[in-house]
Structures are given as C-alpha cells and as structure tokens.
C-alpha positions in Angstrom: 0.0 0.0 0.0 1.3 3.5 -0.9 2.1 5.8 2.0 -0.6 8.4 2.8 1.4 11.4 1.5 1.8 9.6 -1.9 -1.9 8.9 -2.1 -2.7 12.5 -1.3 -0.3 13.8 -4.0 -1.9 11.4 -6.5 -5.4 12.5 -5.7 -4.3 16.1 -5.9 -2.9 15.5 -9.3 -6.1 13.9 -10.5 -8.1 16.7 -9.1 -5.9 19.3 -10.9 -6.2 17.4 -14.2 -10.0 17.1 -13.8 -10.3 20.9 -13.2 -8.1 21.7 -16.2 -10.2 19.5 -18.5 -13.4 20.8 -17.2 -12.3 24.4 -17.6 -11.2 23.7 -21.2 -14.4 22.0 -22.1 -16.5 24.9 -20.7 -14.4 27.8 -21.9 -16.4 30.3 -23.8 -15.9 30.4 -27.6 -14.0 33.5 -28.6 -15.3 36.1 -31.0 -13.3 36.2 -34.3 -13.0 38.9 -36.9 -14.4 38.7 -40.5 -16.3 40.9 -42.9 -19.9 40.6 -44.2 -21.7 41.6 -47.4 -25.3 40.7 -48.5 -27.0 39.2 -51.5 -30.4 37.8 -52.6 -32.6 40.8 -52.4 -34.8 42.3 -49.7 -37.0 39.1 -49.7 -34.0 36.8 -49.9 -35.5 35.1 -53.0 -32.0 35.0 -54.5 -30.7 32.9 -51.7 -32.8 29.8 -52.5 -30.7 26.8 -53.5 -27.0 27.1 -53.1 -23.9 25.0 -52.6 -25.3 23.0 -49.7 -28.3 21.7 -51.8 -31.1 22.7 -49.4 -33.1 24.2 -52.3 -36.1 26.0 -50.7 -34.7 27.4 -47.5 -38.2 27.8 -46.0 -39.1 24.1 -46.3 -35.6 23.2 -45.2 -36.2 25.0 -41.9 -33.7 27.9 -42.4 -35.8 30.8 -43.7 -34.0 34.1 -44.5 -31.3 34.1 -41.7 -28.7 32.4 -43.8 -25.3 33.1 -45.3 -22.9 32.0 -48.0 -19.4 31.3 -46.4 -16.1 32.1 -47.9 -13.9 29.1 -49.0 -12.0 28.9 -45.7 -15.2 28.8 -43.6 -17.2 26.6 -46.1 -14.6 23.7 -45.7 -15.7 21.9 -48.9 -19.3 21.7 -47.6 -18.5 20.2 -44.2 -19.8 23.5 -42.6 -23.3 23.2 -44.2 -26.0 23.7 -41.6 -23.7 25.2 -39.0 -24.8 28.3 -37.1 -22.9 31.5 -36.4 -23.8 34.5 -34.3 -22.7 37.7 -36.0 -22.4 41.3 -34.8 -21.2 44.5 -36.5 -17.7 45.2 -35.2 -18.0 48.8 -33.9 -14.3 49.1 -33.3 -13.5 48.7 -37.0 -16.8 49.8 -38.6 -17.9 53.2 -39.8 -20.5 54.1 -37.1 -22.9 55.3 -39.8 -23.2 51.7 -41.2 -23.2 49.7 -38.0 -26.2 48.9 -35.8 -24.8 48.7 -32.3 -25.9 46.3 -29.6 -27.6 43.7 -31.8 -26.6 40.3 -33.1 -28.1 37.9 -35.7 -27.7 34.1 -35.9 -27.4 32.6 -39.4 -27.2 29.2 -40.9 -24.5 28.3 -43.4 -26.4 27.3 -46.6 -24.1 28.4 -49.5 -20.6 29.0 -50.7 -19.3 32.5 -51.5 -16.9 31.7 -54.3 -13.5 33.4 -54.6 -12.8 35.9 -57.3 -9.0 35.8 -57.8 -9.3 38.5 -60.5 -10.0 41.0 -57.7 -7.8 41.9 -54.7 -8.8 40.5 -51.4 -9.5 43.9 -50.0 -11.4 45.3 -53.0 -14.0 42.9 -54.3 -12.3 39.5 -53.7 -13.9 39.3 -50.3 -14.3 35.5 -50.4 -10.8 34.8 -51.6 -8.5 32.6 -49.5 -7.6 33.0 -46.7 -10.3 35.6 -45.8 -13.2 34.6 -43.4 -16.2 36.2 -44.9 -20.0 36.0 -44.7 -22.2 36.9 -47.7 -25.4 37.1 -45.8 -29.1 37.1 -46.9 -30.0 40.7 -47.1 -32.7 40.5 -44.3 -30.2 38.9 -42.0 -27.4 41.4 -42.9 -29.7 44.4 -42.3 -30.3 43.2 -38.7 -26.7 44.4 -38.0 -25.8 46.8 -40.8 -27.1 49.8 -42.7 -27.9 49.1 -46.4 -25.7 51.9 -47.8 -22.7 50.4 -46.1 -22.5 47.4 -48.5 -19.7 45.7 -46.6 -19.1 45.9 -42.9 -16.5 44.4 -40.5 -18.0 41.9 -38.1 -17.3 39.7 -35.2 -18.6 36.1 -35.2 -18.6 32.8 -33.3 -20.0 29.3 -33.8 -23.1 28.7 -31.7 -25.4 25.7 -31.3 -28.3 25.6 -33.8 -31.9 25.8 -32.5 -34.5 24.3 -34.8 -38.3 23.8 -34.8 -39.5 20.2 -35.3 -37.4 17.2 -36.2 -34.6 16.4 -38.7 -35.9 16.2 -42.3 -34.8 14.0 -45.2 -35.4 14.6 -48.9 -34.9 11.7 -51.3 -33.3 12.5 -54.6 -30.9 10.8 -57.1 -32.0 7.6 -58.9 -31.8 3.8 -58.7 -28.5 2.6 -57.4 -27.5 6.1 -56.6 -29.8 7.3 -53.8 -29.0 10.8 -52.5 -30.4 12.1 -49.2 -30.5 15.8 -48.4 -30.5 16.2 -44.6 -32.1 19.4 -43.3 -33.2 21.2 -40.2 -30.4 19.8 -38.0 -30.0 21.3 -34.5 -27.0 21.1 -32.2 -23.8 21.4 -34.2 -25.9 21.7 -37.4 -23.3 19.9 -39.5 -23.0 16.2 -40.1 -19.9 14.1 -39.4 -21.1 10.7 -40.7 -24.3 9.0 -41.9 -25.4 5.4 -42.3 -28.5 3.9 -44.0 -30.4 0.7 -43.4 -33.4 -0.8 -45.3 -36.3 -2.7 -43.7 -35.2 -6.0 -45.3 -31.7 -5.9 -43.7 -30.1 -5.7 -40.3 -26.9 -4.1 -41.6 -26.0 -0.4 -41.6 -24.4 0.8 -44.8 -22.0 3.7 -44.7 -23.0 6.8 -46.7 -20.5 9.4 -48.1 -20.9 13.1 -48.6 -21.7 13.8 -52.3 -21.7 17.5 -51.9 -22.9 20.0 -49.3 -25.6 18.4 -47.2 -26.2 15.6 -49.8 -25.2 12.1 -48.7 -25.1 9.2 -51.1 -25.5 5.4 -51.1 -24.7 3.2 -54.1 -27.1 0.4 -53.0 -30.5 -0.3 -54.6 -32.9 0.9 -52.0 -35.6 2.5 -54.1 -39.0 2.2 -52.5 -37.8 0.4 -49.4 -38.5 1.5 -45.8 -35.4 3.2 -44.7 -33.6 4.2 -41.4 -30.7 6.5 -40.9 -28.0 6.8 -38.3 -26.4 10.2 -38.1 -23.5 11.5 -36.1 -23.2 15.3 -36.0 -19.9 17.1 -35.6 -20.2 17.6 -31.8 -20.4 13.8 -31.4 -24.2 13.3 -30.9 -25.7 10.2 -32.7 -29.3 9.5 -33.3 -31.0 6.6 -35.1 -34.0 7.6 -37.2 -35.7 4.2 -37.5 -38.1 3.7 -40.4 -38.4 7.4 -41.0 -38.8 6.9 -44.8 -41.9 4.9 -45.5 -42.1 2.0 -48.0 -43.1 2.9 -51.5 -41.4 6.4 -51.4 -40.7 8.3 -54.6 -37.7 10.5 -55.5 -38.4 14.1 -54.6 -40.3 13.3 -51.4 -39.4 14.8 -48.0 -39.8 13.0 -44.7 -39.8 14.7 -41.4 -38.8 12.9 -38.2 -39.9 13.5 -34.7 -36.3 13.4 -33.4 -33.9 16.2 -33.0 -30.4 16.9 -31.7 -29.8 19.0 -28.7 
C-alpha cells in the first residue's frame, strides 16, 4: 500500500487534471473577426438553392437568416448547416453603417466563391484566406445599414436551434440514392451517416456527395429506410423507419427526433 502522502499527492494531481479538462471544455468560444456583405434581395429570394443543396430554405427550416461562407469557412461543404452568431464590429466599422448592440444568428447554406481576379481587400472578399459571410439581405440588415454594403463583423460558432425534427429529402436515382439532410439542430453539420433498409439488419455507410447531400450506391428504391447520423459535436441519433415504404424521388420525410 502506498504511503498516505503519496496517495494525497496522486489525488491532488487527478483533481488538478479534472479541473483543467473541465475548464477547457466549458471555456467560452472566442469572437473572431471577419467581414460581411449581402445578397439575394430584400425578400431573400435570390438565396434559395446554393452549394449546400437545401433548395427551398423555408421548407428546409432555415428561412432568411442564412449566409454563404467564404472558402476557408465553407470547408468543402462540411460546414453546411452550422450556425454563427454575428455582430457588427464597432471598433472597425464606420459608425454610420453599424447597428450597435444587436446580433443575428445565421445558418450556413451556400458558398461565397472566390474571385481571384480582384484583390482580397477590394472585391475579392471571399478569396483565401479571408473569413467572410455573404449574408441574406434581411439577416445582414439586422446588424448593418444598407448603404454600407460591406461591414467588419465579429462572429462565433453557436449551437443551432430548430423547430421540429430532422428532415430527409430523397433525390438521385436507382443505385444512386442521395439524401439531403435538413433542419439539423445542435452542431448543425454532419460528421457521418449510415443507412439501413427494412429487409436488412446491416447499416451501410454513406458518403458526402456535396454540401448536405449524402449518397448510397445500394439499390434501396421504395424500401422503408432508417438513418443513423452523427453530427460534428459527437451526438448520434438513429431515425428508425423514417422513410416509409413505396417512397418516390423528390419526397421529403420529417422525423420527430432532433439533436440537442
């Protein structure tokens, strides 16, 4: 048996480590700097569709509080569905174009493509390595004044809050089923996804096709389907038999389950 002083030292070391891990896990997310422009018109009609594949952003659960991310933030589509809280940066902004004391939370639904023909500080806003948000106009005008056009902002990742359950739209064709996953809360973005049909006990891995589109090369047309999804904060949910038998391409199925 170890002497009492040795045990006390060991316990103290464990306590110190536990405190350090806990502090790291609960540390607040720091605000980071970026810039923001807007697109899509006052009704945000021009923001429908986009590089994440959500198509109609109202039926997808995202509405007009959305944004296209620059290349460095978009991360080849892995950021689709993530949520960001954004505020006008009063320390860097022209006071005439900055609405103080307000924030807006947006969902990443599109890519703001780079324009290498223009300099990064004059038109090439979404060029590497710039973090930039090209926001739906109604969302941008929550924090900025229209005449400003472009404003410096502060931003941070935040958990997504959604109404209702996760939704699945079936697209693609036989032997190439593609599922668009929408209205995801929590981290908002998906790390991995599996699929299972009602005539099998085996989960089959799916791969990201593009944006929020996940694909399977198995023949599953018309079969009752289940999905297992892990989002990027580690939460996993099984959506059992969420797609009913006899489904058709183009149909959307809403679950009753949601991430936290």
